[in-house]
C-alpha positions as CSV (number, residue, x, y, z in Angstrom):
1,M,16.8,-103.8,-7.1
2,E,18.2,-105.8,-4.2
3,M,19.1,-103.8,-0.7
4,S,22.4,-102.8,-0.4
5,P,24.6,-105.7,1.0
6,V,26.0,-103.8,3.6
7,I,22.5,-102.8,5.0
8,T,21.7,-106.4,4.6
9,M,24.5,-107.4,6.6
10,V,24.0,-105.0,9.2
11,L,20.4,-105.9,9.3
12,S,21.7,-109.6,10.1
13,F,22.9,-108.3,13.7
14,G,19.1,-107.0,14.5
15,L,18.8,-103.8,16.2
16,V,22.5,-104.3,17.6
17,G,23.8,-103.9,14.2
18,V,21.6,-100.9,13.5
19,A,23.1,-99.0,16.4
20,G,26.2,-100.0,15.7
21,L,26.0,-98.8,12.2
22,A,24.8,-95.4,13.6
23,V,28.1,-95.3,16.2
24,V,30.0,-95.7,12.5
25,E,28.0,-93.1,10.7
26,K,29.5,-90.4,13.5
27,F,32.9,-91.0,12.2
28,I,32.8,-92.1,8.5
29,P,30.0,-90.1,7.1
30,V,30.5,-91.4,3.7
31,V,26.7,-91.1,2.5
32,P,24.6,-88.5,4.1
33,S,23.1,-89.6,7.4
34,Y,19.5,-89.0,6.0
35,V,19.9,-91.1,3.1
36,L,20.9,-94.1,5.3
37,L,18.5,-93.4,7.8
38,M,15.6,-93.4,5.2
39,F,17.1,-96.5,3.6
40,L,17.0,-98.3,7.4
41,G,13.3,-97.1,7.8
42,M,12.3,-99.0,4.7
43,T,13.4,-102.2,6.4
44,A,10.8,-101.8,9.1
45,G,7.7,-104.1,8.5
46,S,5.6,-102.2,10.9
47,A,4.8,-99.4,13.6
48,A,6.5,-101.5,16.0
49,G,9.5,-102.1,14.1
50,L,9.8,-98.4,13.2
51,A,9.8,-97.4,16.5
52,A,12.8,-99.8,17.4
53,L,15.0,-98.6,14.7
54,V,14.2,-94.9,15.8
55,A,15.4,-96.2,19.7
56,A,18.3,-98.1,18.2
57,T,19.9,-95.2,15.6
58,A,19.2,-92.7,18.5
59,F,20.9,-94.7,20.8
60,G,23.8,-95.4,18.8
61,S,24.1,-91.5,17.3
62,M,24.2,-90.6,21.4
63,I,27.2,-93.2,21.7
64,G,29.1,-91.8,18.8
65,S,28.9,-88.4,20.0
66,L,29.9,-89.6,23.5
67,A,32.9,-91.2,21.7
68,W,34.0,-87.6,20.1
69,Y,33.4,-86.0,23.6
70,G,35.8,-88.4,25.0
71,L,38.2,-87.5,22.4
72,G,38.0,-83.9,23.1
73,R,38.1,-84.4,26.5
74,A,41.1,-86.5,26.5
75,L,43.2,-84.2,24.0
76,G,42.4,-80.8,25.1
77,S,41.8,-77.5,23.7
78,R,45.3,-77.1,22.1
79,R,45.9,-80.5,20.6
80,V,42.3,-80.5,19.3
81,E,42.9,-77.0,17.6
82,T,46.3,-78.1,16.2
83,L,44.6,-81.5,14.5
84,V,41.5,-79.4,13.1
85,T,43.8,-77.1,11.7
86,R,46.2,-79.6,10.2
87,Y,43.6,-82.1,8.9
88,G,40.0,-80.6,9.5
89,R,39.3,-79.9,5.8
90,F,39.8,-83.6,5.0
91,I,36.8,-84.8,7.2
92,L,34.4,-81.9,6.6
93,L,35.5,-80.1,9.7
94,P,37.1,-76.7,8.7
95,P,38.7,-74.7,11.7
96,S,35.8,-72.1,10.9
97,L,33.2,-74.8,11.7
98,Y,34.9,-75.8,14.8
99,Q,35.1,-72.3,16.0
100,R,31.4,-71.6,15.8
101,L,30.7,-74.8,17.7
102,A,32.9,-73.8,20.4
103,A,31.4,-70.4,20.5
104,T,28.1,-72.0,20.4
105,Y,29.2,-73.7,23.6
106,R,29.9,-70.8,25.6
107,R,26.3,-69.5,25.6
108,N,23.4,-72.5,25.9
109,Q,25.1,-76.0,26.2
110,F,22.5,-78.1,26.6
111,W,19.9,-76.6,24.0
112,A,23.2,-76.0,21.6
113,T,23.5,-80.0,21.7
114,V,19.9,-80.6,21.1
115,V,19.8,-78.3,18.0
116,G,23.3,-78.9,16.9
117,H,22.3,-82.6,16.5
118,T,19.4,-81.7,13.7
119,I,22.3,-80.0,11.5
120,P,24.2,-81.9,8.9
121,T,27.8,-82.1,9.6
122,V,27.5,-80.1,13.0
123,R,25.8,-83.1,14.2
124,V,28.7,-85.4,13.4
125,Y,31.4,-83.4,15.4
126,L,29.4,-81.7,18.0
127,G,31.0,-83.7,20.7
128,L,34.5,-82.6,20.0
129,P,33.9,-79.4,21.2
130,A,31.7,-80.4,24.0
131,G,34.7,-82.7,25.4
132,V,37.1,-79.9,25.2
133,F,34.9,-77.5,27.1
134,G,33.9,-80.5,29.7
135,L,30.4,-80.5,29.6
136,D,28.6,-82.4,32.2
137,P,28.6,-85.7,30.3
138,R,25.2,-86.9,31.5
139,G,23.2,-83.8,30.3
140,F,25.7,-84.2,27.0
141,A,24.5,-87.6,26.7
142,L,20.9,-86.6,27.4
143,A,20.7,-83.6,25.0
144,S,22.5,-86.0,22.5
145,L,19.7,-88.7,22.7
146,I,16.7,-86.0,22.4
147,G,18.5,-84.3,19.4
148,S,19.4,-87.5,17.5
149,F,15.8,-88.5,18.1
150,I,14.4,-85.2,16.4
151,W,17.0,-85.9,13.4
152,N,16.5,-89.6,13.3
153,A,12.7,-90.3,13.3
154,P,11.2,-88.3,10.5
155,F,13.8,-89.6,7.9
156,L,13.3,-93.4,9.2
157,G,9.3,-92.5,9.1
158,L,9.6,-91.2,5.6
159,G,11.6,-94.3,4.6
160,F,9.0,-96.7,5.9
161,L,6.2,-94.4,3.9
162,V,8.1,-95.2,0.7
163,Q,8.3,-98.8,1.6
164,G,4.4,-99.0,2.1
165,S,3.6,-97.0,-1.0
166,G,3.1,-100.0,-3.6
167,R,6.2,-98.6,-5.9
168,D,9.7,-100.1,-6.0
169,P,10.9,-98.7,-2.8
170,I,14.8,-98.7,-3.8
171,S,13.8,-96.8,-6.9
172,L,11.5,-94.6,-5.3
173,G,14.2,-94.2,-2.4
174,L,16.9,-93.0,-4.7
175,V,14.7,-90.2,-6.0
176,V,13.8,-89.0,-2.4
177,A,17.3,-89.1,-1.4
178,A,18.0,-87.2,-4.6
179,A,15.8,-84.7,-4.0
180,L,16.6,-84.2,-0.3
181,I,20.3,-83.9,-1.4
182,G,19.5,-81.4,-4.0
183,A,17.1,-79.6,-0.9
184,E,20.5,-79.6,1.4
185,F,22.7,-77.8,-1.4
186,A,20.1,-75.4,-1.9
187,I,19.6,-74.5,1.6
188,L,23.7,-74.2,2.0
189,W,23.6,-72.1,-1.1
190,L,20.9,-69.7,0.4
191,V,22.8,-69.2,3.6
192,R,26.0,-68.7,2.0
193,R,24.1,-65.6,-0.2
194,V,22.4,-64.4,2.9
195,R,25.9,-64.4,4.9
196,R,27.6,-62.6,1.9
197,G,24.7,-59.9,1.7
198,G,25.2,-59.2,5.4
199,A,29.0,-59.1,5.3
200,R,28.6,-56.6,2.1
201,S,25.9,-54.5,4.2
202,A,28.5,-54.6,7.2
203,K,31.3,-53.1,5.1
204,Q,29.0,-50.5,3.3
205,L,28.3,-49.4,7.0
206,D,31.6,-49.2,8.0
207,R,32.5,-47.0,4.9
208,A,30.0,-44.7,5.5
209,D,31.0,-44.1,9.1
210,Q,34.5,-43.5,8.0
211,R,33.3,-41.3,5.5
212,D,31.6,-39.1,8.1
213,E,34.5,-39.5,10.3
214,A,36.4,-38.1,7.8
215,D,33.9,-35.2,6.9
216,K,33.8,-34.4,10.6
217,N,37.5,-33.9,10.9
218,R,37.6,-31.7,7.3
219,S,35.2,-29.7,8.9
220,K,37.2,-29.4,12.0
221,N,40.5,-28.5,9.9
222,L,38.5,-25.7,8.2
223,T,38.0,-23.8,11.0
224,P,40.4,-20.5,11.4
225,P,43.3,-21.6,13.6
226,G,43.2,-17.9,15.5
227,S,39.6,-17.5,15.8
228,C,39.1,-19.8,19.0
229,K,42.3,-18.0,20.7
230,A,40.6,-14.5,19.7
231,D,37.6,-15.5,21.2
232,A,39.4,-16.7,24.3
233,I,41.4,-13.2,24.5
234,E,38.4,-10.9,23.5
235,G,35.9,-12.6,25.8
236,P,37.2,-11.4,29.4
237,E,37.8,-7.6,27.8
238,S,34.3,-7.6,26.5
239,R,32.8,-8.7,30.0
240,R,35.1,-6.0,31.9
241,R,33.6,-3.4,29.7
242,L,30.1,-4.1,30.9
243,L,31.0,-4.0,34.3
244,P,30.0,-0.7,36.2
245,N,33.1,1.2,37.5
């Protein structure tokens, strides 16, 4: 099997083409990035070539994130939220995901960026809320570079190892890519199950609290209405009887 014509064309431009492909992947995520990175790693002829690919793709990913950052900064919060609400679902950015990203940036901005670049889909759009919140562009660029390096290096290295396994690299690469995609879907399924279980537990706790509150109100309503007043009236008289004349 021959290498994809797109990858072949990109490689003809050297590391500049590889970096450009990493930028484009941030805006047109046609295939999962780890599949693309693995096939790029299969083109590395040596450890030095692999290191150069890691550096080029990390730099390209950082540039792509900065482009999203600039877009968020230019449009502002209101227009970005409007666009995400209308069109986000068409680019795998539903409003719920955007709101979670925005909420994350209210806590720890630097490490949120680093970790976010290691999460599928999140890593693509992380720069949009960062620009809306006006994060320091230098800190954001550095965190994006670190996070992209952490994400890209293992998959490029995996492709490099597949290429040197002695088997047909493309066929073996397709098998590994299918396994990675299957693992991602399995993880997403587990995460959704855990979230649903947590939501169910929260609802059950709320119902239990409501039942307890209802029981308390019912107990109060069962108290004879005149008993408290009678005690209040008889109390002083009883005390007078006990006092000496």
